[in-house]
C-alpha positions in Angstrom: -137.6 -14.5 78.5 -139.6 -13.3 75.6 -138.2 -11.4 73.0 -140.6 -8.4 70.8 -140.6 -9.8 67.5 -141.2 -6.4 65.0 -142.8 -6.7 61.7 -141.9 -3.4 59.1 -144.4 -2.8 56.8 -143.7 -0.3 54.3 -145.9 2.1 53.0 -145.7 4.7 49.8 -148.7 7.5 48.5 -148.0 7.0 44.9 -150.6 10.1 44.4 -154.6 9.2 43.3 -155.3 7.6 46.6 -153.3 5.2 45.9 -150.4 3.2 47.9 -147.4 0.7 47.8 -147.8 -2.0 50.4 -143.9 -4.1 51.4 -144.5 -6.6 53.6 -140.9 -6.2 54.7 -139.9 -9.3 56.1 -140.7 -11.9 52.6 -140.7 -7.8 50.4 -144.5 -9.2 48.9 -145.9 -5.8 47.3 -149.5 -4.8 46.6 -150.9 -2.0 45.6 -154.3 0.2 47.8 -157.4 2.8 46.3 -159.4 4.2 48.0 -163.2 2.6 48.0 -165.8 3.9 45.5 -167.8 4.5 47.9 -165.1 6.8 49.2 -163.3 9.3 46.7 -161.3 6.2 45.3 -161.6 4.3 41.8 -162.0 1.0 43.5 -158.9 -0.1 41.4 -157.7 -2.3 44.4 -157.9 -3.3 47.4 -158.9 -0.8 50.3 -157.7 -0.4 53.7 -160.9 -1.6 55.1 -161.0 -4.2 53.0 -157.5 -5.7 54.2 -159.0 -4.9 57.4 -161.8 -8.2 56.5 -159.4 -10.3 54.5 -157.0 -9.9 57.9 -160.1 -11.1 60.0 -160.8 -13.7 58.2 -157.8 -15.3 57.0 -156.5 -14.9 60.4 -159.3 -17.2 61.7 -158.5 -19.6 59.0 -155.1 -20.1 60.3 -155.6 -20.3 63.4 -158.8 -22.8 62.5 -155.5 -24.8 61.3 -153.3 -24.9 63.9 -156.1 -25.8 65.9 -157.6 -28.9 63.6 -153.7 -29.9 63.8 -153.3 -29.9 67.4 -156.8 -31.8 67.5 -156.9 -33.7 64.1 -159.4 -31.7 62.9 -160.1 -32.3 58.7 -160.6 -29.3 57.6 -158.7 -28.8 54.5 -161.2 -27.3 51.9 -162.4 -25.0 54.6 -163.5 -21.5 52.6 -164.5 -18.0 54.5 -166.4 -15.3 52.9 -166.2 -12.1 54.8 -168.6 -9.4 54.1 -167.8 -5.8 55.5 -170.1 -3.5 55.9 -169.3 0.2 56.2 -170.6 3.2 58.7 -170.7 6.8 58.0 -172.2 8.7 60.7 -171.2 9.4 63.5 -167.7 8.6 61.4 -166.5 6.6 58.4 -165.7 2.8 59.6 -166.5 -0.4 59.6 -169.8 -1.8 61.5 -170.0 -5.0 61.1 -168.5 -8.1 59.5 -170.2 -11.0 58.3 -168.3 -14.2 58.4 -169.5 -17.4 56.9 -167.1 -20.6 57.3 -168.3 -22.9 54.0 -166.4 -26.4 56.1 -165.9 -29.4 53.5 -167.8 -31.6 55.7 -170.3 -31.9 58.8 -167.7 -31.9 61.8 -168.7 -33.2 65.5 -169.5 -31.5 68.2 -166.4 -31.2 69.7 -164.6 -30.0 66.4 -167.3 -27.6 65.4 -167.1 -25.9 68.8 -163.4 -26.1 68.8 -163.6 -24.1 65.3 -165.8 -21.9 66.7 -163.8 -20.0 69.2 -161.3 -19.4 67.0 -163.2 -16.2 66.7 -162.1 -15.5 69.9 -159.0 -16.0 70.3 -157.7 -14.4 66.8 -155.6 -11.7 67.3 -156.7 -10.3 64.8 -160.1 -10.3 66.4 -158.9 -9.5 69.4 -157.5 -6.1 68.3 -160.4 -5.2 66.3 -162.5 -2.1 68.4 -165.5 -3.5 70.6 -168.4 -1.3 68.1 -167.5 -3.7 65.6 -170.3 -6.4 65.5 -169.1 -10.1 63.8 -171.8 -11.7 62.5 -170.8 -16.2 62.4 -172.9 -18.8 60.1 -171.9 -22.2 59.0 -172.2 -24.3 56.3 -171.2 -27.8 56.6 -170.5 -29.6 52.8 -170.9 -33.4 52.6 
């Protein structure tokens, strides 16, 4: 029997477009702010920045799981996510540009495994299909 696992996130609006976020299980807290281009001061990470962060960190985590499973060394992998917004017909994330910088060249099989993670990441699977994800890869040696 599958047991439902639910995670509680607590949000308190502090005023001035700032929110305090608490991750229930860990007790970790952080602040958010609206971005400068949407009435905020840009003093803290914005909610849509968190979305981009979630995509990048989820992909990195799932790549790590697959790397362990297939004995692929990706320690030192760096991921850069650039977020592009659109305002019409309504404000939303338009495109996520994701750049993967691997610490070394991967063989074809390993690269295919890593590249397929983008499609199997729970966060990317949860995004609206209109959000465009463009990926690029760099290998350092």
